[in-house]
Structure formats: C-alpha cells, structure tokens
Backbone as a printed PyTorch tensor [residue, N CA C, xyz], in Angstrom:
tensor([[[  9.6820,  -7.0160,  81.6750],
         [  9.7000,  -5.5110,  81.5580],
         [ 11.0120,  -4.9550,  82.8030]],

        [[ 10.4990,  -5.6470,  83.9990],
         [ 11.6150,  -5.1940,  84.9550],
         [ 12.9470,  -5.7680,  84.6690]],

        [[ 13.2060,  -6.7990,  84.0630],
         [ 14.1840,  -7.5650,  83.7590],
         [ 15.4920,  -6.0840,  83.0710]],

        [[ 14.9400,  -5.5040,  82.0310],
         [ 15.4370,  -4.7240,  80.9940],
         [ 15.2710,  -3.4850,  81.1940]],

        [[ 14.5290,  -2.8760,  82.4790],
         [ 14.3320,  -1.6800,  82.5840],
         [ 13.2510,  -1.1300,  81.2170]],

        [[ 12.2760,  -1.6570,  80.8290],
         [ 11.5730,  -0.9690,  80.0540],
         [  9.8220,  -0.5560,  80.3660]],

        [[  9.4530,  -0.1760,  79.5190],
         [  8.0430,   0.5260,  79.8180],
         [  7.3660,   0.1650,  78.7870]],

        [[  6.2980,   0.4610,  79.2170],
         [  5.0630,   0.4190,  77.9030],
         [  5.4280,   1.4770,  76.7390]],

        [[  5.0340,   1.4410,  75.7960],
         [  5.3950,   2.0000,  74.5460],
         [  4.4260,   3.2640,  74.6860]],

        [[  4.7450,   4.4050,  74.4460],
         [  3.7350,   5.6520,  74.3550],
         [  4.1230,   6.4670,  73.1490]],

        [[  3.7790,   6.6560,  72.0400],
         [  3.9120,   7.4730,  70.6320],
         [  4.1430,   8.8470,  70.7860]],

        [[  3.2320,   9.1630,  72.0580],
         [  2.9900,  10.6130,  72.6920],
         [  2.9180,  10.6260,  74.1320]],

        [[  3.8230,  11.5850,  75.0390],
         [  3.3650,  11.6710,  76.2020],
         [  1.9610,  11.9800,  76.4070]],

        [[  0.9540,  12.4510,  75.7390],
         [ -0.4200,  12.9990,  76.1040],
         [ -1.2660,  11.7160,  75.7490]],

        [[ -0.5270,  10.3790,  75.0580],
         [ -1.4400,   9.3240,  74.4820],
         [ -0.9770,   8.1980,  75.9470]],

        [[ -2.3190,   7.4670,  76.0330],
         [ -1.7360,   6.6810,  77.2430],
         [ -1.1860,   5.1910,  76.3250]],

        [[ -0.5710,   4.8390,  77.2400],
         [  0.5420,   3.6750,  76.9270],
         [ -0.1310,   2.4190,  75.7900]],

        [[  0.6410,   2.1790,  75.4680],
         [  0.0810,   0.6850,  74.2680],
         [  0.0160,  -0.7240,  75.0130]],

        [[ -0.7440,  -1.4120,  75.2020],
         [ -0.5640,  -2.5230,  76.1530],
         [  0.0310,  -3.5110,  75.4000]],

        [[  0.1630,  -3.3280,  74.0700],
         [  0.9620,  -4.5930,  73.2900],
         [  2.3550,  -3.9380,  72.4680]],

        [[  2.5940,  -2.9680,  73.2200],
         [  3.9990,  -2.6390,  72.5800],
         [  4.8440,  -1.8340,  73.6410]],

        [[  5.6650,  -2.3440,  73.6230],
         [  7.4560,  -2.3060,  74.8190],
         [  8.1400,  -1.1250,  74.2180]],

        [[  8.7040,  -0.4460,  74.7540],
         [  9.9060,   0.5470,  74.2200],
         [ 11.0270,  -0.5410,  74.5460]],

        [[ 12.0580,  -0.3020,  73.6450],
         [ 12.9630,  -1.6390,  73.8420],
         [ 14.4200,  -0.0990,  73.8770]],

        [[ 15.0280,  -0.3290,  75.1570],
         [ 16.0450,   0.1810,  75.2630],
         [ 17.3170,   0.3150,  74.1000]],

        [[ 17.8540,   1.1410,  74.1340],
         [ 18.9960,   1.1930,  73.0060],
         [ 19.9620,   0.2610,  73.4610]],

        [[ 20.5040,   0.3200,  74.3480],
         [ 21.4680,  -0.7320,  74.7800],
         [ 21.0950,  -2.4240,  74.2250]],

        [[ 19.3760,  -2.3940,  74.9150],
         [ 19.3090,  -4.1640,  74.5620],
         [ 19.2150,  -4.4480,  72.9430]],

        [[ 18.7000,  -3.2940,  72.0290],
         [ 18.4260,  -3.0850,  70.5940],
         [ 20.0590,  -3.7750,  70.0920]],

        [[ 21.1520,  -3.3440,  70.6150],
         [ 22.8930,  -3.9130,  69.9880],
         [ 22.7210,  -5.4330,  70.8040]],

        [[ 22.0130,  -5.8930,  71.9330],
         [ 22.0970,  -7.2820,  71.9760],
         [ 20.9040,  -8.2430,  71.6690]],

        [[ 21.4820,  -8.2080,  70.1730],
         [ 20.0980,  -9.3200,  69.4550],
         [ 20.0370, -11.1820,  69.7110]],

        [[ 21.2170, -11.3170,  70.6940],
         [ 21.1400, -12.4090,  71.0900],
         [ 19.9640, -12.4860,  72.1870]],

        [[ 19.7900, -11.2170,  73.2880],
         [ 19.4450, -11.7800,  74.3730],
         [ 17.3900, -11.0740,  73.6230]],

        [[ 17.3870, -10.0020,  72.8740],
         [ 16.1520,  -9.4710,  72.6040],
         [ 15.7940, -10.6450,  71.2940]],

        [[ 16.4070, -11.6690,  70.8210],
         [ 15.7470, -12.3060,  69.9130],
         [ 14.5060, -13.4250,  69.9010]],

        [[ 14.4240, -13.8410,  71.3400],
         [ 13.5100, -14.4090,  71.8670],
         [ 11.9290, -14.1850,  72.0190]],

        [[ 12.6530, -12.6600,  72.6190],
         [ 10.8770, -11.9560,  72.3550],
         [ 10.4980, -11.6160,  71.0400]],

        [[ 11.6120, -11.0180,  70.1430],
         [ 11.1520, -10.9640,  69.0120],
         [ 10.0990, -12.1530,  68.4610]],

        [[ 10.7680, -13.5120,  68.5330],
         [ 10.1630, -14.5110,  67.9500],
         [  8.8820, -14.7390,  69.0000]],

        [[  8.3590, -14.6390,  70.0080],
         [  6.9400, -14.3320,  70.4210],
         [  6.2840, -13.3460,  70.0770]],

        [[  6.7190, -12.0770,  69.7100],
         [  5.9090, -11.2780,  69.1700],
         [  5.5680, -11.5990,  68.0470]],

        [[  6.1320, -11.7810,  67.0500],
         [  6.0800, -12.4410,  65.7440],
         [  4.4870, -13.4230,  65.8610]],

        [[  5.0920, -14.6520,  66.5960],
         [  4.3800, -15.8330,  66.6270],
         [  2.6230, -15.2300,  67.4130]],

        [[  2.9670, -14.2610,  68.2610],
         [  1.4120, -13.5950,  68.7410],
         [  0.7100, -13.0960,  67.5970]],

        [[  1.6720, -11.9100,  66.6820],
         [  1.1760, -11.1400,  65.5550],
         [  0.3100, -12.1960,  64.6700]],

        [[  0.8100, -13.4730,  64.2970],
         [  0.4630, -14.1210,  63.0100],
         [ -1.0590, -15.0090,  63.7980]],

        [[ -1.1590, -14.5370,  64.8740],
         [ -2.6950, -15.3760,  65.8550],
         [ -3.6820, -14.5230,  65.2020]],

        [[ -2.8770, -12.8770,  65.4260],
         [ -4.3180, -11.8750,  65.0670],
         [ -5.4070, -11.5710,  63.5340]],

        [[ -6.5750, -11.5640,  63.5460],
         [ -6.9770, -11.3320,  62.4460],
         [ -7.0370, -10.3700,  61.7750]],

        [[ -7.1080, -10.3090,  60.4980],
         [ -6.1400,  -8.7400,  59.4590],
         [ -7.5540,  -7.8610,  60.1550]],

        [[ -7.0920,  -6.6740,  60.1780],
         [ -8.3420,  -5.7430,  60.4460],
         [ -9.4820,  -5.4470,  59.1490]],

        [[-10.6300,  -5.4200,  59.2630],
         [-11.1630,  -5.3030,  57.8830],
         [-10.7550,  -3.6970,  56.9800]],

        [[-10.8980,  -4.0930,  55.9570],
         [-10.6130,  -2.7690,  54.7400],
         [-11.6450,  -2.1720,  54.5030]],

        [[-11.5270,  -1.0660,  54.0420],
         [-12.8230,  -0.1500,  53.6320],
         [-12.9390,  -0.5130,  52.1970]],

        [[-14.0800,  -0.4290,  51.8230],
         [-14.5630,  -0.9210,  50.2810],
         [-14.0840,   0.8390,  49.4390]],

        [[-14.7700,   0.2440,  48.0360],
         [-14.6860,   1.2970,  47.5010],
         [-13.6230,   1.4530,  46.3990]],

        [[-12.2940,   0.8960,  47.0780],
         [-11.5060,   1.0670,  45.8560],
         [-11.0280,   2.2870,  45.5240]],

        [[-10.0100,   2.1800,  44.4670],
         [ -9.5540,   3.4430,  44.1310],
         [-10.5910,   4.5660,  43.2720]]])
C-alpha cells in the first residue's frame, strides 16, 4: 500500500475501513501491467472463500 500511496477502502467516511479492500488510485488503474499481479492474487484469494449462506424460502 505504501508503494502506490493507497489506503484501505471506505465506502463512506463514517464507515470503518474494509480490511480486504484497497482503494486503487486513478493513475494506477491506467497502468494495468503493474496492477495485474495484485488482481491475480486477489482473484486467487476470493476463490478460496466459502460462499455465503443464502436465505431459504424462494420467491
């Protein structure tokens, strides 16, 4: 996070920072070659998570 001057993501200033989300600076979004390894690691991590339980009952 220090290398790219990023910070933990906050959806709203009054919310606590989300530990698993990072706010990506606009200029880094344009440099996809630098961003790609982090996106690949993020996807690999997300694929290890168990799905959230769904509510029963249907429509």
